[in-house]
C-alpha positions in Angstrom: 127.6 77.4 95.6 127.0 78.5 92.3 124.5 81.4 90.9 125.0 81.9 87.5 128.7 83.1 87.1 129.0 83.7 90.4 130.5 81.1 93.0 131.5 81.4 96.3 131.9 78.9 99.3 129.7 79.6 102.6 128.1 83.2 101.2 127.0 85.7 103.9 124.5 88.0 102.2 122.9 91.1 103.8 118.8 90.8 103.5 116.7 93.2 101.7 115.1 95.5 104.2 112.9 97.7 103.1 113.8 101.4 104.3 117.2 100.0 105.2 119.1 98.7 102.5 119.1 101.7 100.7 122.5 102.6 98.7 124.3 104.4 101.5 123.6 101.5 103.7 124.9 99.2 100.9 127.8 101.3 100.1 128.6 101.5 104.4 128.0 97.5 104.4 131.0 96.8 101.3 132.8 99.9 102.9 133.6 97.4 106.4 134.2 94.0 104.1 130.6 92.9 103.2 130.0 91.9 99.6 126.9 90.0 98.9 124.0 92.8 99.0 120.6 93.5 98.2 118.6 96.3 97.5 115.8 97.1 99.2 112.6 95.3 97.9 111.0 97.7 95.1 107.8 97.8 93.5 107.6 96.1 89.7 104.3 98.4 89.2 106.4 101.9 90.0 109.3 100.3 88.2 107.2 100.1 84.8 105.8 103.5 85.5 109.1 105.1 85.5 108.1 106.6 89.2 111.0 108.4 90.0 112.0 107.6 93.9 111.5 104.3 92.4 114.2 104.7 89.8 116.6 106.8 92.7 116.3 102.8 94.7 117.3 101.4 91.5 120.7 103.3 91.4 123.2 101.0 91.3 126.1 103.0 89.5 129.6 102.7 90.9 128.2 99.2 93.1 130.6 96.4 92.1 129.0 93.1 91.0 127.0 91.0 92.2 124.1 93.7 92.1 121.1 92.0 93.5 117.8 93.5 93.0 114.8 92.6 94.5 111.4 93.0 93.1 107.9 92.9 94.5 104.2 92.3 92.7 101.3 89.8 92.0 101.2 90.0 88.6 103.3 87.9 86.3 103.4 90.3 83.1 104.5 93.0 85.1 107.1 91.4 87.2 108.7 90.6 83.9 108.6 94.1 82.8 110.0 95.7 85.9 112.9 93.1 85.8 113.9 93.5 82.4 113.8 97.0 83.9 116.1 95.9 86.5 118.6 94.1 84.5 118.9 97.3 82.0 119.8 99.3 85.2 122.6 97.1 85.9 121.2 94.0 87.7 123.2 90.7 88.0 120.5 88.6 89.7 116.5 89.6 90.0 114.9 88.6 93.3 111.5 87.9 93.7 110.0 88.8 97.6 107.4 86.2 98.8 107.9 86.7 102.2 107.5 90.4 103.1 104.8 90.2 106.2 103.8 93.8 106.2 99.6 94.3 105.8 100.0 97.6 103.3 102.3 94.6 101.1 100.1 91.3 101.5 96.8 93.5 101.1 97.4 93.9 97.3 98.3 90.4 97.0 102.1 91.0 97.4 104.9 89.4 99.0 104.0 86.9 101.8 100.2 86.8 99.9 101.7 84.4 97.6 102.3 81.8 99.9 98.3 81.5 99.3 98.2 80.8 95.9 101.5 78.6 94.7 100.4 78.7 91.4 100.7 82.1 91.0 103.8 82.3 92.5 105.1 79.9 90.4 103.7 81.5 87.0 105.0 84.9 88.4 108.6 83.0 88.8 108.3 80.9 85.3 107.6 84.7 83.4 110.6 86.5 84.6 112.7 83.8 84.3 111.8 83.3 80.8 112.4 87.3 80.2 115.3 87.9 81.3 119.1 86.4 81.1 120.1 86.8 84.9 120.0 84.2 87.5 116.1 84.7 88.9 116.1 83.7 92.7 113.1 84.1 95.2 113.1 85.1 99.0 110.2 83.6 100.9 108.5 82.3 104.6 107.7 79.3 105.7 103.9 79.5 104.8 101.3 81.8 106.0 100.5 80.3 109.3 102.0 76.8 111.2 99.3 74.7 110.1 100.2 75.7 106.2 103.6 75.4 105.8 104.5 75.2 101.9 107.9 76.4 101.3 109.1 72.8 100.6 106.3 72.7 97.6 107.2 76.0 96.3 110.7 75.6 96.6 110.1 72.6 94.1 107.6 74.4 91.8 110.0 77.2 91.6 112.9 75.6 90.7 111.1 73.4 87.8 110.8 76.6 86.3 114.2 78.0 86.5 114.6 79.6 89.3 118.2 79.0 90.7 118.2 80.0 94.3 115.7 80.4 97.3 116.2 82.0 100.6 114.0 80.9 103.5 113.2 83.4 106.3 112.3 80.3 109.4 109.0 82.1 110.3 105.5 82.2 109.1 103.6 85.4 107.8 101.3 85.0 110.4 104.4 85.1 112.9 105.9 88.4 112.0 109.5 88.2 113.7 107.6 86.9 116.9 109.2 83.2 118.3 111.9 81.7 117.0 113.1 80.7 113.5 112.7 77.2 112.5 115.2 75.8 111.2 114.2 72.4 110.6 111.6 73.6 108.5 114.3 75.4 106.5 116.3 71.8 106.1 113.2 70.3 104.6 113.2 72.6 102.0 116.9 72.0 101.4 116.1 68.2 100.9 113.6 69.2 98.3 115.4 70.8 95.9 119.1 70.8 93.9 119.5 74.6 93.9 121.1 76.6 96.7 119.0 77.4 99.4 119.7 80.4 102.0 119.1 80.1 105.5 117.6 83.3 106.7 116.1 84.5 110.8 117.6 84.7 114.0 121.6 85.3 112.8 123.2 87.9 115.0 126.6 86.1 115.3 128.9 84.1 113.9 127.8 81.1 115.8 124.7 81.3 114.9 125.4 81.3 111.6 127.3 78.4 112.0 124.6 76.4 113.5 121.9 77.5 111.1 124.4 75.8 108.1 124.6 72.7 110.6 121.0 72.3 111.2 119.7 73.5 108.1 122.1 72.0 105.5 122.4 74.7 103.7 124.4 76.8 101.5 124.7 80.1 102.9 123.1 82.2 105.2 121.5 85.6 105.4 121.5 88.6 107.8 118.7 91.2 108.4 118.3 92.5 111.3 121.8 91.6 113.1 123.6 94.0 110.6 121.3 96.8 112.2 124.2 99.5 113.6 126.7 96.3 112.7 128.1 96.0 109.1 130.9 94.4 110.7 128.9 90.9 111.4 128.6 90.0 107.7 132.5 90.1 107.1 132.8 88.4 111.0 130.6 85.8 109.7 132.2 85.4 106.6 135.9 85.3 108.7 134.3 82.7 111.3 133.3 80.3 108.6 136.3 80.0 106.4 139.2 80.5 109.1 137.3 79.1 112.2 138.1 82.4 114.2 136.6 85.1 115.8 137.3 88.5 114.9 137.9 90.9 117.6 134.5 93.3 118.4 134.0 96.4 116.2 135.2 99.7 119.2 132.9 102.1 119.5 135.6 104.5 117.8 135.0 102.7 114.6 131.4 102.6 115.0 130.9 106.4 115.4 133.4 106.7 112.6 131.4 104.2 110.4 127.8 105.9 111.1 129.7 109.4 110.2 130.5 108.2 107.2 126.9 106.3 106.2 125.3 109.8 107.2 127.3 111.4 104.5 126.4 108.9 102.2 122.7 109.3 103.1 123.0 113.0 102.6 124.6 113.0 99.5 122.1 110.6 97.9 119.1 112.0 99.7 119.5 115.5 101.0 119.4 117.0 103.9 115.5 116.7 105.1 115.1 113.1 104.0 118.7 111.8 104.3 118.4 113.4 108.2 115.3 111.6 108.9 116.3 108.3 107.2 119.8 107.9 109.4 117.9 108.9 112.7 116.8 104.8 113.1 120.6 103.8 111.7 122.1 106.3 114.3 120.0 104.8 117.0 121.4 101.0 116.1 124.8 102.5 115.7 125.2 103.8 119.2 123.6 100.6 120.8 126.0 99.6 123.8 128.0 102.9 123.8 127.6 104.6 127.3 125.0 106.7 127.9 123.4 105.1 124.7 119.8 106.3 125.9 120.6 109.9 126.3 122.2 110.0 123.4 119.3 108.4 121.1 117.6 111.1 122.9 119.6 114.1 121.3 119.6 111.9 118.4 116.0 111.9 117.7 116.2 115.7 119.0 118.1 117.3 116.2 117.0 119.9 113.6 120.1 119.1 111.3 122.5 117.0 110.4 125.2 119.2 111.4 123.3 118.7 114.9 123.8 115.2 114.2 127.2 115.2 113.9 128.2 117.3 116.6 126.4 114.5 119.0 128.6 111.7 117.0 131.6 113.9 117.4 131.2 114.4 120.9 130.7 110.7 121.6 133.9 110.4 119.5 136.2 112.8 120.9 135.1 113.0 125.0 135.0 109.1 125.0 131.9 109.6 127.4 129.1 110.9 126.7 127.1 113.6 129.2 
C-alpha cells in the first residue's frame, strides 16, 4: 500500500494509545524492530494554545520517518491550525481521532462523538486536508452503537475530501473494549473505498493478524493492547506476514533488559516523579508471565523511586526467580 511518499507491503502499525505511545515507548518499540508508530492523541486546542505539556507530547526530535501524529478535536479551523503546527514540528502524516470512546473526550464532541455527526466529521477532515501538504488519515470505530454502524459511509465521505487512509477499530463506542472486534463490518468499510484501510482490534498474535487481513481484505493491521509489555509483537507479525514463520518467544531476560532501557527513556524525558508513576503500568505489563509475577507487581507498585524499581528488575534478571 502507498501513503504519500511511503510504501509498504502488509504494514503493521502501533496504534495511538493515550498515556502509552509517548516518545519513550515509541523509541522502545523501534529498538526491538517496530517501525510504524504513532504518537498518543494530542489535543488540537492545547496545541494551538502552545501548552508546554502538549508540546512535549509532540516532541519528534531524532525520530525517523514516518512520524505520524494523531490529533483530536471538534472544530475544523482549530484542527487545521493544530495540523499545521504538527507538520512544522516534523509530522510526516496527520491522523484525526474519530474513535476515542472515553467520556471526557466524548462529552466535548470529540473522538467517537464525531460518529454522531458525519457532516462535521467530514468538514474537519476536509479543512485539515486543505491546510497541510502531508497525508491526512483518520482512525475511527464502527459507529456509536450496533444499531447505527456508520463507518462505511464515513470512510466514503472522508475519501471524497482527500483523506488517504482510514484505520477501523472493529467495535462501537458503546462497546468500549468489550466483546469481539467485528471483522465483517471492517470488510464492509474496505469494500466502500479505494484508499487503504487498516484493521484494528483483537490482534494479539501473528496468526490473529493474518486472520484479520484475510477476513477484512484490509491493507494492513494496527496493534494496540497486544503491544502493551510486548513491543516485540510488531516485528513478530511483520516477519510472519512476510516469511510465514513464527519467531521464537521473547525470553524473560530480554523482556527485563528492554524494560530497564524503557525506564531510562521515561526518566530522561519526564523526570523522576512523573517518569516513575508512568512507568509503573509499563513495568507491570512487562513482567506478565514471569514467575511470581503477582509478587513482582506488588513490589513494583510500592517502589518509592526509580532505583528501587531498577532493583526489582535486576533481582529478576540476575536471580532467575523472584522470592
